[in-house]
C-alpha angles and dihedrals in degrees: 000000000000127000095260092055091051086049092050093052094044091047093051094046093045092049092051090048089051093051093048102038109015121214120359119248107320098224093058099032111130092232090054090050091047090051092053091050092048092048094051094042093047090058092049091049092052092049091053095045099043110181094333106119093195092055090045090058092047092048089046089058090050090049091054098043095045092049093049095041094048092047093052093043093053091047092050090049092051090051092047091053091046090054090067089063094062134259096298093053090045091051092047091051092047090051093050091048090048090050091054090055094059130074109176095123093043091051091048091048094049092047094050088046090061091050091051092046091052089054088060098044145322091250091054090050091051091051093047096048090050086071092066108028134067097213126093109270105182096099101031118132121228091262091049092051091051092046091049090053093047092049092048095048091047094046094045091050084082105044095029099049121351098051096043090050090052093049091044089056094047101042109000125232094328093062093037091052089051088055091048089053091052091047092049090050091052092049092051105036107007098098130127098226122107095259096057104022097097104033092042099042097097093044092052094047092047091050090051090052095048092048096044096098098029091053092058092046089050091053093054094043092051090051091052092044089058086077091060090047091049092243133130106286093171093056090043090060091045095052092041090055092046104039108026090107094052094098137085088235119069089222114032094069093069097065096033091052090049090053093044091052095046091050097039091232137120121246134177123042128132122328138174120252119183090343096309127105115239114200114225131174120247121256121208132359123299094235094142141349120280111249136192090257088063087065090058091046090052090050089054090051091049094050092046092049090047094052093048092049094045090054091048093048093047092050093048091047092050092049091050 
């Protein structure tokens, strides 16, 4: 059996494990370990650079490359050791590593958690959505909380499921773990504010490059998945084609526009990050207010899109 067929099986098993169980144990999850390394290394980079912006950018590049390289090296070493145990041990380890690269169930659980919290109270909804968004949530209205959750679920369909599945098919857990490291870097230091702009510049640009193709695939898949969720697929394609560029990111607009079109709502707009207002274009048409049920509908779209893409990736891997 060649490497791609092992990948195809591990990818399929890992995806099913993710749907059934969600993320592995939090304390030993690779992303948690990556986050700890990034946090420690970021402080060291800042100490060495001081107030020199040029050095901050250089150290930010080192931070990104060392995080990604170390993540891929450790993953390769684990797979190498697993290979000594025979093909079944190797396949089991590959499947577990593949599982840890995916987050469809976790994203679904967090999204539905916001919907349930909003049903209890606005304050509960604000606290719950703060777990999954980077913006300030203290003063959000109920509609803004729901919209934030919808945007996050749609956006993370790409870097939480679609992109990892693509990189798993191409290069197995080693490449996929490298992508997860880049994604984690972007979520921790890839901001536009003064504090992160220089040290996180390379991480943000790299994440944009790695998500360029997956983001566009995600947009199309979410449009198609609107059919499974009994939403408006035709309008999803229309809004995606019209508004995908209405975002500060070159990638996020594709999936957010698909969700906005399928739901007949407007997303985007200006939000506060770390106490400062960031101006963003609107995505979609304001035909009605965003509600907590739209969060659930977006979760259904995300899961449907993920299942379709996992099947496609497993089939392609098996054929290769």
